[in-house]
C-alpha positions as CSV (number, residue, x, y, z in Angstrom):
1,M,13.9,4.9,15.4
2,S,10.8,2.5,15.9
3,L,9.7,0.7,12.8
4,T,6.3,1.4,11.1
5,F,3.5,-0.7,10.5
6,H,0.0,0.0,8.8
7,W,-2.4,-2.4,7.9
8,F,-5.0,-3.0,5.2
9,L,-8.7,-2.2,5.0
10,P,-10.1,-5.1,2.4
11,T,-12.5,-2.9,0.7
12,N,-13.4,-5.5,-1.7
13,G,-14.7,-8.1,1.3
14,D,-12.9,-10.4,3.0
15,S,-12.7,-14.0,3.6
16,R,-11.0,-17.1,5.5
17,H,-9.8,-17.8,1.7
18,V,-7.5,-15.3,-0.6
19,V,-10.3,-12.4,-2.2
20,G,-9.4,-11.9,-6.0
21,G,-8.6,-8.0,-7.1
22,G,-5.6,-5.8,-6.6
23,H,-3.9,-4.2,-9.7
24,G,-4.5,-5.5,-12.6
25,A,-7.2,-7.9,-11.4
26,P,-10.7,-8.4,-13.3
27,V,-13.3,-5.7,-12.4
28,T,-15.6,-7.9,-10.1
29,A,-17.9,-6.8,-7.4
30,A,-16.8,-7.0,-3.8
31,G,-15.9,-10.9,-3.4
32,G,-15.5,-12.7,-0.1
33,D,-17.8,-14.0,2.9
34,R,-17.5,-10.5,4.7
35,P,-18.6,-7.7,2.9
36,P,-16.9,-4.4,3.2
37,T,-19.9,-2.8,5.1
38,I,-18.9,-0.1,7.5
39,G,-19.3,-2.2,10.5
40,Y,-16.8,-5.2,9.1
41,L,-14.3,-2.2,8.8
42,T,-14.8,-0.7,12.0
43,Q,-13.7,-3.9,13.5
44,I,-10.7,-4.3,11.5
45,A,-9.5,-0.2,12.0
46,R,-9.9,-0.4,15.7
47,A,-7.9,-3.9,16.2
48,A,-5.5,-2.6,14.1
49,E,-5.7,0.9,16.1
50,D,-5.2,-0.8,19.4
51,L,-2.3,-3.1,18.5
52,G,-0.3,-0.4,17.3
53,F,-0.6,0.1,13.7
54,V,-0.1,3.5,12.9
55,G,-2.5,3.8,9.4
56,A,-4.2,1.3,7.4
57,L,-4.2,1.4,3.4
58,T,-7.4,1.8,1.9
59,P,-6.9,0.5,-2.0
60,T,-8.4,2.2,-5.1
61,G,-9.6,0.8,-8.3
62,A,-12.8,-0.4,-10.0
63,W,-12.9,-3.5,-7.7
64,C,-13.6,-2.0,-4.3
65,E,-15.1,0.8,-2.7
66,D,-14.3,4.2,-2.8
67,A,-10.9,5.1,-0.5
68,W,-11.9,8.5,0.0
69,L,-15.4,8.4,1.1
70,T,-14.9,4.8,3.0
71,T,-12.3,5.7,5.4
72,A,-13.7,9.6,5.9
73,M,-16.8,7.5,7.7
74,L,-14.6,5.1,9.3
75,S,-12.2,8.0,11.0
76,Q,-15.3,8.5,13.1
77,Q,-15.5,5.2,14.3
78,T,-11.6,5.8,15.5
79,E,-9.5,7.9,17.3
80,R,-5.9,8.1,16.1
81,L,-5.4,5.5,13.2
82,K,-4.3,7.1,9.7
83,F,-5.7,6.4,6.9
84,L,-3.4,5.8,4.0
85,V,-5.9,6.7,1.2
86,A,-5.2,5.8,-2.5
87,F,-6.1,7.6,-5.1
88,R,-5.3,8.3,-8.6
89,P,-4.6,11.6,-9.8
90,G,-6.3,11.4,-13.4
91,S,-9.5,11.0,-11.6
92,V,-9.6,14.4,-9.8
93,A,-8.4,18.0,-10.4
94,P,-5.3,18.7,-8.7
95,T,-6.6,21.7,-6.7
96,L,-9.8,19.7,-5.6
97,A,-7.4,17.1,-4.2
98,A,-5.6,19.5,-2.0
99,Q,-8.3,21.1,-1.2
100,M,-9.8,17.5,-0.3
101,A,-7.1,16.5,1.6
102,S,-6.9,20.0,3.7
103,T,-10.6,19.3,4.5
104,Y,-9.6,15.7,5.8
105,Q,-6.8,16.8,7.9
106,R,-9.0,19.2,9.9
107,Q,-12.2,17.1,10.0
108,T,-10.1,14.1,11.3
109,G,-7.0,15.9,13.4
110,G,-4.5,15.1,10.6
111,R,-5.0,11.4,10.3
112,L,-4.4,11.4,6.5
113,L,-2.0,9.5,3.9
114,L,-1.7,9.6,0.4
115,N,-0.8,6.8,-1.7
116,V,-0.7,8.2,-5.2
117,V,-1.4,5.3,-7.7
118,T,-0.5,6.5,-11.4
119,G,-2.6,3.8,-12.9
120,G,-1.0,0.7,-14.5
121,E,-3.4,-0.3,-17.0
122,S,-4.8,2.0,-19.7
123,R,-8.1,-0.6,-20.0
124,E,-9.2,0.4,-16.3
125,Q,-8.1,4.3,-16.9
126,R,-10.1,4.1,-19.8
127,A,-13.3,3.3,-18.0
128,Y,-12.9,6.5,-15.8
129,G,-12.2,8.1,-18.8
130,D,-8.3,8.6,-18.8
131,F,-6.9,8.1,-22.0
132,L,-3.4,9.0,-21.7
133,D,-0.6,6.1,-22.4
134,K,1.3,5.0,-19.4
135,D,4.1,7.2,-19.3
136,A,1.8,10.0,-20.4
137,R,0.0,9.2,-17.2
138,Y,3.1,9.6,-15.0
139,A,4.1,13.1,-16.5
140,R,0.7,14.2,-15.5
141,T,1.5,12.8,-12.3
142,G,4.6,15.0,-12.2
143,E,2.7,18.0,-13.1
144,F,-0.4,17.1,-10.4
145,L,2.1,16.9,-7.3
146,E,3.8,20.0,-8.1
147,I,0.3,22.0,-7.9
148,V,-0.6,20.1,-5.0
149,R,2.4,20.3,-2.9
150,G,2.4,24.2,-4.2
151,L,-0.8,24.8,-2.6
152,W,0.0,22.9,0.6
153,A,2.9,25.6,0.9
154,G,0.4,28.3,0.5
155,D,1.7,29.3,-3.1
156,T,-0.6,30.4,-5.7
157,V,0.0,28.4,-8.3
158,D,-0.3,28.8,-12.1
159,L,1.0,26.1,-14.2
160,A,0.4,25.5,-17.9
161,G,2.1,21.8,-18.2
162,E,1.6,19.3,-21.0
163,H,-1.2,17.7,-19.1
164,L,-2.8,20.2,-16.7
165,Q,-3.5,23.7,-16.1
166,V,-4.5,25.9,-13.5
167,Q,-4.4,29.8,-13.0
168,D,-4.2,31.6,-9.6
169,A,-5.0,28.0,-7.8
170,R,-4.8,29.0,-4.0
171,L,-6.1,27.2,-0.8
172,A,-8.2,29.4,1.7
173,R,-7.3,26.7,4.1
174,L,-3.6,24.8,4.5
175,P,-3.7,21.1,5.7
176,D,-1.7,20.8,9.4
177,P,-0.1,18.8,9.1
178,V,0.8,18.3,5.2
179,P,-0.5,14.4,4.4
180,E,3.0,12.4,3.5
181,I,2.9,11.3,0.0
182,Y,3.9,7.4,-0.6
183,F,4.8,6.4,-4.2
184,G,5.2,3.4,-6.0
185,G,6.7,2.4,-9.6
186,S,9.4,0.2,-11.0
187,S,9.8,1.7,-14.5
188,P,12.3,4.4,-15.2
189,V,10.0,7.3,-15.5
190,A,8.0,6.1,-12.1
191,G,11.7,6.7,-10.4
192,E,11.9,10.0,-11.3
193,I,8.5,10.8,-10.4
194,A,9.2,9.4,-6.6
195,A,12.2,11.0,-6.3
196,R,11.0,14.6,-7.0
197,H,7.7,14.1,-4.7
198,S,7.5,11.4,-2.6
199,D,7.7,10.8,1.1
200,V,7.8,7.4,1.1
201,Y,8.6,5.0,-2.0
202,L,6.3,1.9,-1.6
203,T,7.7,-1.7,-3.1
204,W,6.0,-4.8,-3.2
205,G,7.3,-7.4,-1.3
206,E,10.1,-8.7,-3.5
207,P,13.3,-10.8,-2.2
208,P,15.6,-8.8,0.0
209,A,18.3,-8.6,-2.7
210,Q,15.7,-7.1,-4.9
211,V,14.7,-4.7,-2.7
212,A,18.2,-3.1,-2.0
213,E,18.5,-2.8,-6.0
214,K,15.4,-1.0,-5.9
215,I,16.5,1.5,-2.5
216,A,19.7,2.4,-3.8
217,W,18.2,3.1,-7.1
218,I,15.3,5.6,-5.5
219,R,18.0,7.3,-2.7
220,G,20.3,7.8,-5.9
221,L,17.6,9.5,-8.2
222,A,16.4,11.4,-4.8
223,E,19.8,12.7,-4.0
224,K,20.5,14.3,-7.1
225,E,16.8,15.9,-6.5
226,G,18.5,17.1,-3.6
227,R,15.9,15.0,-1.1
228,T,16.1,12.1,1.3
229,V,13.2,9.4,0.8
230,R,12.0,6.9,3.3
231,F,11.1,3.1,2.2
232,G,8.3,1.0,2.6
233,I,6.9,-2.3,1.8
234,R,3.9,-3.7,0.8
235,L,3.3,-7.4,2.4
236,H,0.8,-10.3,3.1
237,V,1.8,-11.6,6.7
238,I,0.8,-15.4,7.9
239,T,2.5,-15.9,11.5
240,R,1.7,-18.1,13.9
241,D,3.3,-19.8,17.2
242,T,5.0,-22.3,15.1
243,A,6.8,-22.5,11.5
244,E,4.3,-26.1,10.9
245,Q,1.1,-23.9,12.0
246,A,2.2,-20.9,9.7
247,W,3.0,-23.1,7.1
248,A,0.1,-25.3,7.2
249,E,-2.1,-22.2,7.0
250,A,-0.5,-21.3,3.8
251,D,-1.2,-24.9,2.4
252,R,-4.7,-24.4,3.2
253,L,-4.9,-21.3,1.0
254,L,-3.3,-22.7,-1.4
255,A,-5.6,-25.7,-1.5
256,G,-8.5,-23.6,-2.2
257,F,-7.2,-22.0,-5.1
258,D,-9.4,-23.0,-8.4
259,P,-6.8,-23.9,-11.2
260,A,-8.9,-22.3,-13.5
261,T,-9.2,-19.5,-11.7
262,V,-5.5,-19.2,-11.2
263,R,-5.1,-19.7,-15.3
264,S,-7.6,-16.6,-16.1
265,V,-6.1,-14.5,-13.2
266,Q,-2.5,-15.4,-14.6
267,E,-3.6,-15.1,-18.2
268,G,-5.0,-11.5,-16.9
269,L,-2.3,-10.2,-15.3
270,A,0.1,-11.2,-18.1
271,R,-1.4,-8.5,-19.8
272,S,-0.8,-5.9,-17.3
273,E,1.7,-3.1,-18.5
274,S,3.2,-2.4,-14.8
275,E,6.4,-2.8,-14.4
276,G,5.6,-4.0,-10.9
277,Q,3.2,-6.4,-11.7
278,K,5.8,-8.5,-14.0
279,R,8.4,-8.4,-11.8
280,M,5.4,-9.9,-8.9
281,L,4.6,-12.5,-12.2
282,A,8.6,-13.5,-12.7
283,L,8.7,-14.2,-9.0
284,H,6.0,-17.7,-9.2
285,G,5.7,-17.7,-13.4
286,G,1.9,-18.8,-12.7
287,S,3.2,-22.3,-10.7
288,A,2.6,-23.5,-7.6
289,D,5.8,-25.1,-7.3
290,G,8.8,-23.6,-5.1
291,L,6.6,-20.8,-3.9
292,E,9.0,-20.1,-1.4
293,I,11.3,-17.7,-3.2
294,H,13.2,-16.7,-0.1
295,P,13.4,-18.0,3.5
296,N,9.8,-17.3,4.7
297,L,8.9,-15.2,1.7
298,W,6.0,-17.3,-0.1
299,A,5.0,-16.0,-3.5
300,G,1.5,-18.1,-3.2
301,I,-0.9,-15.2,-2.7
302,G,0.1,-13.6,-6.5
303,L,-1.5,-16.7,-8.4
304,V,-5.0,-15.6,-7.5
305,R,-4.7,-11.7,-7.0
306,G,-2.9,-8.5,-8.6
307,G,-0.8,-6.4,-6.8
308,A,1.1,-7.4,-3.7
309,G,1.5,-11.0,-4.1
310,T,3.7,-12.3,-1.4
311,A,3.0,-13.3,2.1
312,L,5.8,-13.5,5.1
313,V,5.2,-17.1,6.5
314,G,6.6,-18.5,9.7
315,S,6.5,-18.4,13.5
316,H,6.8,-14.8,14.9
317,D,10.6,-15.2,15.6
318,E,10.9,-16.3,12.1
319,V,8.6,-13.5,10.6
320,A,10.2,-10.6,13.1
321,D,13.7,-12.1,11.9
322,R,12.6,-11.3,8.0
323,V,10.9,-7.6,9.5
324,E,14.4,-7.2,10.9
325,E,16.2,-8.4,7.3
326,Y,14.5,-5.9,5.8
327,H,14.9,-3.0,8.1
328,R,18.8,-3.5,7.5
329,I,18.7,-2.9,4.0
330,G,16.6,0.1,4.2
331,I,13.1,-0.8,4.9
332,D,11.0,1.3,7.8
333,E,7.7,1.3,7.2
334,F,5.6,-2.1,6.7
335,V,2.4,-2.0,4.9
336,L,0.8,-5.3,5.7
337,S,-2.3,-7.5,5.4
338,G,-3.8,-11.0,5.8
339,Y,-6.6,-13.3,5.5
340,P,-8.8,-12.7,7.1
341,H,-7.7,-9.4,7.9
342,L,-9.3,-9.1,11.4
343,E,-7.7,-12.1,12.7
344,E,-4.4,-11.7,11.0
345,A,-4.4,-8.2,12.5
346,Y,-4.2,-10.3,15.9
347,W,-1.6,-12.9,15.0
348,F,1.2,-10.2,13.9
349,G,0.1,-7.7,16.5
350,E,0.0,-10.0,19.7
351,G,2.6,-12.3,18.3
352,V,5.4,-10.5,16.2
353,L,5.3,-6.9,17.4
354,P,5.9,-7.7,20.9
355,R,9.2,-9.2,19.7
356,L,9.9,-6.2,17.6
357,R,10.1,-4.1,20.6
358,A,12.0,-6.7,22.4
359,R,14.7,-6.1,19.9
360,G,14.4,-2.5,20.5
361,L,13.1,-2.3,16.8
362,W,9.2,-0.8,17.4
363,A,7.2,0.8,20.5
364,H,3.7,1.6,20.3
365,P,2.9,4.6,18.5
366,H,0.3,5.6,21.6
367,R,1.4,3.4,25.0
368,D,4.6,3.3,24.5
369,A,5.3,7.2,23.2
370,P,6.1,9.2,25.9
371,A,8.9,6.8,27.2
372,F,10.1,6.1,23.6
373,R,10.3,9.6,22.9
């Protein structure tokens, strides 16, 4: 089996320094030295496509550009790259979402993947008119996905749920292929929804032992549902020809963190309702000391950014070792990013991927596909 790698589209702006934002972060205008224009995002998307990344995660939230609209435009500038579109079920009706996904598949040649984000922060949800609490949001997500999957299967759907109701819902044209559902969450109710509806369970970059516990948890829940789920991990990456060069880059990024900004971001993230965010914060405790929490796993990004807060840091061989370590415990898909996203895509794509190919763990999805099959 060839490992799958996805890159990230920084629709909140990019820079040679860490750009804030992410899950639970303060709502600000797009930041960084490189605005998220279609021109710049196209450069990243084309580089990812050429290097062998299968897809590109595009985030959702008030802190970034809209993922549906942005990726629809970028799909016209690329040929094969898939778009892992993050969206929140509370913001769109399930029948409309199913129809949007179906249209997207036809107009792009089947290049849509969906990252379902329930929404971990009530304050931000209320800004979008969503006043349910966290557990109710997850319950609604379950109803949402039940409706959407029924529609994609060609069923006429009637559902009178606690949060959603549809009657005689049906799609005139079905998506081909049906988009895969990516889903994450660390709370008990999140696990139940993931086991019942996800194709790929995504976790943020915790140390391997903690990730292994999550995999066992979700796998057990999925078995009770009579399903199997694949597993993916969301990480940043700093990879260079030597370990010294990689850690020098991590130190440069860390030196650019303003202490007042770190305090402000950490105070905001400490109020997060997300279990995953709490686990991220526990990895560094708001301190810049002891940030290498596992060999080549650095928690520094989480000091100034919400959501995924860890990075693989090291030589190309060391980063390949860590990828292989995560694969051994059950991870098959990697959603990666780095600052700036254009240059870091090349560092990983030209430095690490060839080493994984040599180990028999990866094949270029376009160039190597016939021989690999």
